[in-house]
C-alpha positions as CSV (number, residue, x, y, z in Angstrom):
1,M,60.7,2.7,46.2
2,K,63.4,2.1,43.5
3,R,61.5,-1.0,42.4
4,L,58.3,1.0,42.1
5,L,60.0,3.6,40.1
6,L,61.6,1.0,37.8
7,L,58.2,-0.6,37.3
8,L,56.6,2.7,36.4
9,V,59.4,3.4,34.0
10,A,58.9,0.0,32.4
11,V,55.2,0.5,32.0
12,A,55.7,3.9,30.4
13,V,58.2,2.4,28.0
14,I,55.9,-0.4,27.0
15,W,52.9,1.9,26.6
16,G,54.9,4.3,24.5
17,A,56.2,1.5,22.3
18,A,52.7,0.2,21.9
19,T,51.4,3.6,21.0
20,L,54.2,4.1,18.5
21,A,53.5,0.7,17.0
22,R,49.8,1.5,16.6
23,M,50.7,4.8,14.9
24,L,53.1,3.1,12.5
25,M,50.7,0.2,11.7
26,P,48.4,0.6,8.8
27,P,44.6,1.1,9.7
28,A,42.6,-2.1,9.9
29,P,40.5,-3.0,6.8
30,L,37.2,-2.4,8.7
31,Q,38.3,1.1,9.6
32,L,39.3,1.8,6.1
33,A,36.0,0.4,4.8
34,R,34.0,2.8,7.0
35,E,36.2,5.8,6.1
36,S,35.8,5.0,2.4
37,L,32.1,4.7,2.8
38,A,31.9,8.1,4.5
39,V,33.4,9.8,1.5
40,G,31.3,7.8,-1.0
41,E,34.0,5.5,-2.3
42,F,31.8,2.4,-2.5
43,D,34.2,0.2,-4.5
44,R,37.1,0.8,-2.1
45,A,34.7,0.3,0.9
46,I,33.6,-3.1,-0.6
47,E,37.2,-4.2,-1.1
48,H,38.1,-3.4,2.5
49,Y,34.9,-5.0,3.9
50,R,35.9,-8.2,2.0
51,Q,39.4,-8.1,3.4
52,H,38.0,-7.9,6.9
53,L,35.6,-10.7,6.3
54,A,38.3,-12.9,4.9
55,K,39.9,-12.8,8.3
56,Y,36.7,-12.7,10.4
57,P,34.1,-14.6,8.3
58,D,31.7,-14.9,11.3
59,D,31.4,-11.2,11.9
60,W,27.7,-11.2,10.9
61,G,27.2,-7.5,11.6
62,V,29.8,-6.6,9.1
63,H,28.2,-8.9,6.5
64,G,25.1,-6.7,7.1
65,E,27.2,-3.6,6.6
66,L,28.6,-4.9,3.4
67,G,25.1,-5.9,2.2
68,L,23.9,-2.4,2.7
69,V,26.7,-1.0,0.6
70,L,26.2,-3.6,-2.1
71,S,22.5,-2.8,-2.2
72,E,23.4,0.5,-3.7
73,V,25.5,-1.0,-6.5
74,D,24.7,-4.7,-6.9
75,R,21.5,-6.0,-5.4
76,P,22.1,-9.8,-6.2
77,L,25.4,-9.6,-4.4
78,A,23.8,-7.7,-1.5
79,L,21.3,-10.5,-1.2
80,E,24.1,-13.1,-1.0
81,E,25.6,-11.2,2.0
82,F,22.3,-10.9,3.9
83,R,21.5,-14.6,3.2
84,K,24.7,-15.6,5.0
85,V,23.6,-14.2,8.3
86,P,22.5,-17.1,10.5
87,A,19.3,-17.2,12.5
88,D,21.1,-17.2,15.9
89,S,22.9,-14.0,15.1
90,E,21.9,-10.6,16.5
91,A,22.1,-9.3,12.9
92,Y,19.6,-11.8,11.6
93,L,16.4,-9.8,11.9
94,D,17.8,-6.8,10.3
95,A,19.2,-8.9,7.5
96,R,15.8,-10.4,6.9
97,R,14.3,-6.9,6.6
98,Q,16.9,-5.9,4.1
99,I,16.1,-9.1,2.1
100,V,12.5,-8.1,2.1
101,S,13.2,-4.6,0.8
102,I,15.5,-5.9,-2.0
103,C,13.2,-8.7,-3.0
104,L,10.2,-6.4,-3.3
105,A,12.2,-3.9,-5.3
106,T,13.4,-6.7,-7.7
107,E,10.1,-8.7,-7.9
108,R,11.5,-11.7,-6.0
109,I,8.1,-12.0,-4.5
110,S,8.3,-15.6,-3.2
111,E,11.5,-14.9,-1.3
112,A,10.1,-11.7,0.1
113,E,7.0,-13.5,1.3
114,Q,9.0,-16.2,3.0
115,A,11.2,-13.7,4.7
116,L,8.2,-11.7,5.9
117,L,6.5,-14.8,7.3
118,D,9.7,-15.6,9.1
119,L,9.8,-12.1,10.6
120,A,6.2,-12.2,11.6
121,E,6.7,-15.4,13.5
122,R,9.9,-14.3,15.2
123,T,8.7,-10.8,16.0
124,P,4.9,-11.2,16.7
125,D,4.6,-7.7,18.2
126,D,6.2,-5.9,15.2
127,W,3.7,-4.2,13.0
128,W,6.0,-3.8,10.0
129,P,6.1,-7.4,8.7
130,Q,2.4,-7.7,9.2
131,L,1.6,-4.5,7.2
132,T,4.1,-5.4,4.5
133,L,2.6,-8.9,4.1
134,A,-0.8,-7.3,3.8
135,E,0.4,-5.0,1.1
136,L,2.1,-7.9,-0.7
137,Y,-1.0,-10.0,-0.7
138,F,-3.3,-7.1,-1.6
139,R,-1.1,-6.4,-4.7
140,Q,-1.4,-10.0,-5.6
141,R,-5.2,-9.9,-5.4
142,R,-5.2,-12.2,-2.4
143,P,-7.5,-10.0,-0.1
144,S,-8.6,-12.9,2.1
145,E,-4.9,-13.5,3.1
146,A,-4.1,-9.8,3.3
147,L,-6.9,-8.9,5.7
148,P,-5.8,-10.5,8.9
149,H,-2.3,-9.1,8.5
150,A,-3.6,-5.6,7.9
151,Q,-5.9,-5.8,10.9
152,R,-3.0,-7.1,13.1
153,A,-0.8,-4.3,11.9
154,S,-3.5,-1.8,13.0
155,E,-3.8,-3.5,16.4
156,L,0.0,-3.3,16.9
157,N,0.2,0.3,15.7
158,P,-3.2,1.9,16.1
159,E,-1.9,5.3,14.8
160,H,-0.6,4.0,11.5
161,A,-2.8,5.6,8.9
162,G,-1.5,3.3,6.1
163,A,-2.6,0.2,8.0
164,L,-6.1,1.6,8.6
165,F,-6.6,2.7,5.0
166,L,-5.3,-0.6,3.6
167,T,-7.7,-2.5,5.9
168,A,-10.6,-0.5,4.4
169,E,-9.4,-1.1,0.8
170,I,-9.1,-4.9,1.5
171,L,-12.6,-5.0,3.0
172,D,-13.9,-3.2,-0.1
173,D,-12.2,-5.8,-2.3
174,L,-13.9,-8.5,-0.3
175,Q,-17.3,-6.8,-0.8
176,R,-17.5,-6.1,2.9
177,S,-18.0,-2.4,2.3
178,R,-20.0,-1.8,5.5
179,E,-17.0,-2.9,7.6
180,M,-14.9,-0.2,6.0
181,I,-16.6,2.4,8.3
182,E,-14.7,1.4,11.4
183,P,-11.2,1.8,10.1
184,L,-12.1,4.9,8.2
185,R,-13.6,6.5,11.3
186,K,-10.4,5.7,13.2
187,L,-8.4,7.3,10.4
188,I,-10.5,10.5,10.7
189,D,-10.0,10.5,14.5
190,L,-6.3,10.6,13.8
191,D,-6.6,13.3,11.2
192,L,-9.8,15.2,10.9
193,E,-8.8,16.7,7.5
194,N,-8.0,13.3,5.9
195,Y,-9.8,13.8,2.6
196,A,-9.3,10.3,1.3
197,A,-10.9,8.9,4.5
198,H,-13.9,11.2,4.1
199,I,-14.6,10.4,0.5
200,N,-14.2,6.7,1.1
201,L,-16.4,7.0,4.1
202,S,-19.1,8.5,2.0
203,Y,-19.0,5.5,-0.2
204,A,-19.0,3.1,2.7
205,Y,-22.0,4.7,4.3
206,S,-23.8,4.5,1.0
207,E,-23.1,0.8,0.7
208,A,-24.2,0.3,4.3
209,G,-27.6,1.8,3.6
210,Q,-26.9,5.0,5.5
211,P,-27.6,7.7,2.9
212,E,-27.8,10.6,5.4
213,R,-24.3,9.9,6.6
214,S,-23.1,9.4,3.1
215,Q,-24.5,12.8,2.1
216,E,-22.7,14.5,5.1
217,E,-19.4,13.1,4.0
218,A,-19.9,13.9,0.3
219,Q,-20.8,17.5,1.2
220,W,-17.8,17.8,3.4
221,C,-15.6,16.8,0.5
222,L,-17.3,19.1,-2.0
223,A,-16.8,22.0,0.4
224,R,-13.1,21.4,0.0
225,N,-13.0,20.3,-3.6
226,A,-15.8,21.5,-5.8
227,N,-14.4,19.5,-8.7
228,D,-14.5,16.0,-7.2
229,V,-16.7,13.9,-9.5
230,N,-16.8,11.0,-7.0
231,A,-18.2,13.3,-4.3
232,Y,-20.9,14.5,-6.6
233,R,-21.8,10.9,-7.5
234,F,-22.0,9.8,-3.9
235,L,-24.1,12.8,-3.0
236,A,-26.4,12.2,-5.9
237,K,-26.8,8.5,-4.9
238,A,-27.5,9.6,-1.3
239,L,-30.1,12.1,-2.4
240,R,-31.8,9.5,-4.6
241,D,-31.9,7.0,-1.8
242,Q,-33.6,9.5,0.4
243,G,-36.2,10.2,-2.3
244,H,-34.9,13.5,-3.5
245,V,-34.8,12.4,-7.1
246,E,-34.8,15.9,-8.8
247,K,-31.9,17.1,-6.6
248,A,-30.1,13.8,-7.3
249,M,-30.4,14.4,-11.1
250,E,-29.1,18.0,-10.7
251,T,-26.2,16.7,-8.7
252,I,-25.2,13.9,-11.2
253,E,-25.5,16.4,-14.0
254,S,-22.9,18.6,-12.2
255,A,-20.6,15.6,-12.1
256,L,-21.1,14.9,-15.8
257,T,-20.4,18.5,-16.6
258,L,-16.9,17.9,-15.1
259,S,-16.5,14.4,-16.6
260,P,-19.0,13.6,-19.5
261,Y,-17.7,10.1,-20.1
262,D,-17.4,8.9,-16.5
263,L,-19.0,5.4,-16.6
264,E,-20.1,5.3,-12.9
265,C,-21.9,8.7,-13.2
266,R,-23.6,7.7,-16.5
267,L,-24.9,4.5,-14.8
268,L,-26.3,6.4,-11.9
269,E,-27.8,9.0,-14.3
270,A,-29.4,6.1,-16.3
271,E,-30.9,4.6,-13.2
272,I,-32.5,7.9,-12.2
273,L,-33.8,8.5,-15.8
274,I,-35.4,5.0,-15.9
275,F,-37.0,5.7,-12.5
276,N,-38.4,8.9,-14.0
277,R,-39.7,7.0,-17.1
278,R,-37.2,8.8,-19.4
279,E,-36.0,5.5,-20.9
280,E,-35.2,7.0,-24.4
281,E,-33.0,9.6,-22.8
282,A,-31.2,6.9,-20.7
283,L,-30.6,4.9,-23.9
284,K,-29.2,7.9,-25.7
285,H,-26.7,8.4,-23.0
286,L,-25.7,4.8,-22.5
287,E,-25.5,3.5,-26.1
288,P,-22.3,5.5,-26.9
289,L,-20.6,3.8,-24.0
290,Y,-21.4,0.3,-25.1
291,E,-18.6,-0.2,-27.6
292,Q,-15.9,0.6,-25.0
293,H,-17.6,-1.1,-22.0
294,Q,-19.6,-3.9,-23.6
295,N,-18.1,-6.4,-21.0
296,D,-19.4,-4.3,-18.1
297,R,-22.5,-6.3,-16.9
298,R,-24.0,-3.3,-15.1
299,L,-24.0,-1.2,-18.3
300,V,-25.4,-4.0,-20.4
301,S,-28.1,-4.8,-17.8
302,L,-29.2,-1.1,-17.7
303,L,-29.3,-1.0,-21.5
304,A,-31.6,-4.1,-21.4
305,R,-33.9,-2.4,-18.8
306,A,-34.0,0.9,-20.7
307,A,-34.7,-0.8,-24.0
308,A,-37.4,-3.0,-22.5
309,A,-39.1,0.0,-20.8
310,A,-38.9,1.9,-24.1
311,G,-40.6,-0.9,-25.9
312,R,-37.6,-2.0,-28.0
313,A,-38.0,-5.7,-27.6
314,E,-35.3,-6.9,-30.0
315,E,-32.7,-4.6,-28.5
316,A,-33.7,-5.6,-24.9
317,K,-33.4,-9.3,-25.8
318,R,-29.9,-8.7,-27.3
319,Y,-28.7,-6.9,-24.2
320,R,-30.2,-9.5,-21.9
321,E,-28.4,-12.2,-23.7
322,Q,-25.1,-10.3,-23.5
323,A,-25.7,-9.7,-19.8
324,Q,-26.3,-13.4,-19.3
325,K,-23.1,-14.3,-21.0
326,L,-21.2,-12.0,-18.7
327,T,-22.5,-13.7,-15.6
328,E,-21.5,-17.2,-16.8
């Protein structure tokens, strides 16, 4: 019994001494770093993080913490910290994501791309690197490379509106406008009031040769925004394609009342005027646009058609030659 009591007393003394020692010892650098960070003292936090890493250089999670702090004050130094994290570390994937974010913000596009490709390979079921790669390629005008990544992102996260909309935009860039309908319909299924999806769907239906559906979508948009020039234009085109030429002209005139110099509206107006054998009127409306848009082949071709139909042979020849140059 005495021995047990002595043992308990000894344990208590040791525990007390250890507690007192801990109380008297200065806080560890990592603790100080986090405390400094909590009160917004970034410089002091960085200093304490570096002290910790000097003693524990393989603490890769702390390299990541330091990288996040540095990203607020010195992005190149932050990149250096994130690059140190090895591939076999638990902190590696997060470090790669941070590298992507910093590189995209600082136009280090090549490094961002490589980090994204690495993430896509290591985390094949993660939608984020797929979508970010698609956005990167789309901005670089590489739609063929962007499309499979956007589609994969949509597969992995079917309710991500951005992935669906980006897929539709890429398809339009690839001149595969008919295929825009599916992702846009999915987008509307997620959000019935998604205006951007409806207006783009009107365009997609028009390109797919479905003027009735295009008309429905354009009218839906105009019921919510009576000043949408694009909606008026899509509606006018749908009416024309269904043979309602007079209604189409009235509709495109409404659009031009809102935006008299809209090129797309003027081109559609000219097509309708030429169809109605009002070539001189078409020329009158198109010619003021030529100086600013003389490299637009559609405008030049319509000017050639209108001039020829109006019997202006020399002007028609000049416009045809210009149109031919633009196709070479």
